[in-house]
C-alpha positions, -999 to +999 in steps of 0.1 A: +000+000+000+013+035-009+010+060+019+011+099+015+044+117+019+031+137+049+022+105+067+058+091+061+072+123+075+050+120+105+061+084+111+098+094+109+093+123+133+075+102+159+102+076+157+133+098+158+122+128+177+095+115+201+112+081+204+079+062+199+080+025+194+068+009+162+037-005+178+028+029+194+031+047+160+010+021+143-017+023+170-019+061+170-019+065+132-043+035+125-017+016+105-004-019+105+030-023+122+045-038+090+036-005+072+055+014+098+085-010+096+086-006+058+087+032+060+115+031+085+134+005+064+131+027+033+146+056+054+177+035+060+169+021+095+176-016+101+145-038+106+138-043+143+133-079+152+117-085+186+137-108+208+116-138+218+109-142+255+122-172+273+098-201+272+093-232+294+096-252+262+132-241+254+149-270+272+128-295+253+133-280+218+162-303+208+142-333+218+111-320+198+132-311+167+148-345+167+115-363+171+098-342+144+127-348+120+119-386+123+081-384+126+070-351+109+033-360+111+032-369+148+003-351+165+007-323+190-012-342+216+012-371+214+042-348+215+027-330+246+023-363+264+060-372+256+074-339+269+051-340+299+067-373+309+100-355+307+090-327+330+074-301+308+050-280+331+029-263+304-007-271+292-017-287+259-033-256+243-002-233+244+021-263+236+001-269+204+007-233+193+045-236+200+049-269+182+033-255+151+061-229+150+088-257+150+071-284+129+090-289+096+071-278+065+072-292+031+089-269+006+066-252-019+065-272-052+069-254-085+050-266-116+059-263-153+033-248-176+019-278-196+015-272-233+000-297-259-001-299-296-033-295-317-054-327-315-029-343-291-048-344-258-081-341-240-090-342-203-120-360-189-138-358-156-172-359-138-187-330-119-214-333-093-243-308-096-267-317-069-297-339-076-330-341-095-363-353-081-383-374-106-415-386-091-406-405-060-369-409-069-340-385-061-312-390-086-278-374-087-272-349-114-237-356-129-219-336-156-196-353-180-170-328-192-143-333-218-119-305-227-095-303-257-062-292-241-050-271-270-081-251-279-100-255-246-132-264-264-156-278-239-180-307-243-207-309-216-234-335-211-256-341-180-266-376-168-286-390-139-257-411-125-220-417-132-222-454-141-200-469-167-227-468-195-231-431-191-193-426-190-192-444-224-221-424-238-203-392-228-172-402-247-191-412-279-212-380-278-180-359-273-162-375-302-192-368-324-193-332-313-156-327-319-158-344-353-128-365-343-108-382-315-078-368-296-047-391-295-045-391-257-072-388-230-062-380-194-083-394-166-084-390-129-081-422-109-119-429-109-132-464-109-147-461-144-111-458-157-087-474-133-096-505-113-064-509-095-031-491-092+002-501-075+028-475-082+033-475-120+014-507-124-021-498-136-051-520-143-076-502-166-113-510-167-117-535-195-147-517-210-127-485-212-099-503-229-125-517-254-137-481-261-101-469-265-093-497-289-124-489-309-116-452-313-077-457-314-068-434-286-045-438-256-061-437-221-036-422-196-043-417-159-027-388-141-004-394-111-019-399-077-026-366-059-016-346-090-047-327-099-026-301-116-019-325-145-056-323-155-061-287-144-078-278-177-108-300-170-109-289-133-111-252-144-136-261-170-159-277-144-156-246-122-163-224-153-195-245-160-206-240-124-201-203-124-210-193-160-236-219-170-253-238-141-256-210-115-292-198-112-302-217-144-338-230-147-347-261-168-378-283-172-361-317-174-328-334-183-333-330-220-339-293-217-308-289-196-287-308-221-301-287-250-291-255-231-257-270-223-251-277-260-261-242-270-238-227-243-208-248-254-212-235-290-221-200-279-206-182-249-180-209-240-167-210-276-166-172-279-144-166-248-107-158-254-084-188-256-061-189-225-031-198-247-037-170-272-061-144-259-061-126-292-082-154-306-114-171-295-117-207-284-139-213-316-111-200-338-084-221-322-107-252-323-113-247-361-075-250-364-073-280-341-102-299-356-082-311-387-055-326-364-080-350-346-081-387-354-109-398-377-136-417-358-151-449-372-185-448-388-199-475-364-203-460-329-193-480-299-222-498-282-232-481-250-263-501-241-266-514-206-271-552-202-281-569-170-295-602-160-329-601-141-350-628-125-388-626-132-409-636-102-445-649-100-460-617-114-454-607-150-428-580-142-391-575-140-373-550-117-348-527-133-334-495-119-360-491-091-390-497-115-410-527-127-416-534-164-442-558-176-434-590-196-456-618-211-470-640-184-456-670-202-421-660-191-424-657-154-399-674-131-372-672-157-338-655-159-341-628-186-319-600-200-326-563-198-311-541-225-314-505-215-308-472-233-313-437-220-349-436-233-360-473-237-358-506-219-361-539-237-365-574-221-350-603-239-351-641-236-321-651-255-324-633-289-362-629-286-375-595-276-403-600-251-411-564-242-401-529-251-410-500-228-401-463-225-376-459-196-388-445-163-365-427-139-391-427-111-390-451-081-415-479-077-433-472-110-451-500-130-445-495-167-470-518-184-479-530-218-517-535-217-514-565-241-493-584-214-519-579-188-549-586-211-533-619-221-529-629-184-565-620-177-577-640-206-556-670-195-566-667-158-599-648-152-594-651-115-568-624-118-595-598-128-605-590-093-569-586-082-563-564-112-591-541-102-577-540-066-542-532-079-556-504-101-575-490-072-545-492-049-523-475-074-547-446-079-560-443-044-535-455-017-561-452+011-583-478-005-561-506+008-569-497+044-605-492+035-608-527+019-590-543+049-615-528+074-644-537+051-632-573+051-630-574+089-667-565+090-677-591+065-686-569+035-682-583+000-649-570-013-658-576-050-688-554-049-670-527-029-641-527-053-664-523-083-683-495-066-651-477-057-638-480-093-671-465-105-666-436-082-630-433-093-641-429-129-667-403-120-649-381-094-612-387-100-584-401-078-578-370-057-615-366-046-619-403-040-587-404-018-601-375+003-636-391+006-621-425+017-600-408+043-632-391+056-651-424+057-622-440+076-622-412+101-659-417+107-653-454+111-677-464+083-658-485+057-687-487+033-692-473-002-723-453+009-701-434+034-676-426+006-704-415-018-718-393+009-684-376+016-680-371-022-714-353-024-707-332+006-674-320-009-690-313-042-719-293-026-694-273-005-677-261-037-710-256-055-700-279-084-725-297-107-729-335-103-703-354-123-716-371-154-704-406-159-693-413-195-711-445-207-692-472-224-699-479-260-716-512-268-684-525-283-665-517-251-692-535-230-692-566-252-655-569-251-655-580-215-687-601-217-679-639-218-698-657-246-708-693-240-717-714-270-753-730-269-764-763-281-778-763-317-802-793-313-833-771-310-825-754-344-822-789-360-856-798-347-872-766-360-857-772-394-871-807-395-906-795-385-906-768-411-895-792-438-923-816-428-950-789-435 
């Protein structure tokens, strides 16, 4: 800090004429004592170093220094116990402060500025950006970031986890966005890249090696505890947090990725290149792009395959949700092939089911044909199907039916009546009405109907009109039994006789 000349003259006068100490001058003029020391040193006065006062620790300093030279990470509490046994009278708090002054410190490490050739290297890492709530599931929001080391062009893609399949999808999408493949990719020691490391001996993840072999690049992990070797991607993640993600609103994951793609090609590409601030990142990337390796026309397969066991019901569980399958394949070991937007269930090479993927928790993703086939094969399942539909739409109905069964009421008739009320009033109103009936201790459809009408009249709404089913819809669920044709034969014989 530069101080005025008159203040310098005042400091010199107080020191030489009034014989004030440095601390007194600093206190009276509202300055730091180092500022006063600097002014006096510039005037030709030697720097005054305060002589340390004698300490009770002084006799034990040789022992402490010898011990710390052998065990530099030994804790202060253990050192205090050791000198206490040797006669040190001080307490642990002041001792902790004194030991910190004598503990050996590692010398500061200097780093070379790393430079790379065009198309030579890219750096890869994950960034955690909180979580997303989808239905009843809370999923981590992870950002896959790949940065070209020469031009600093950023590829950004968000996923709902950091599993190996999404790690591969990030690579494939980044290569397509770059229009080529860098010769070397630097990784942190994450499990998706390095399974085991003993010194210089490294065991890569076999799937990552297959990806590297497909695209002809070299995977290279950075040294342990050497984050500076991939500082470009670390700074890129920080840049994404501050310049893109902060205070950003989005409707879903697809919307967020669309905004991320526009940002990478817009503001992130228009910023000055750190290596040559006279040019933009986009201009340097246009130069680097021709130096990238050509990527094969057939992309690497990034589908997720897992073995699942189907139970007694026609569903398989995958990623917290249930997907329907034909009832003929229950109690079998099947294969689930999952992509970001679709889930297929296979038995060998036969595709049994194909569903849109759900990222909810506990959802039942169904193909009506699967359940219709089961009902047709086993009509006893119809009542259970109605109960399941009612429980899915109105959770309070399970308690309602249980109490009705305790009182001996016919569950089939009650279920049909509640389904009729569900179609007329909706799930939200039926849920509230059932809760009211349970509070009154009357588990009967009449109590539910009364509560629905009371809620409707309180809001002055017209009575709901039930939509009648078409004749074709009614006839679809009516079982047809063939009759004997003997009577028609007799009529034909009688008419022929006349």
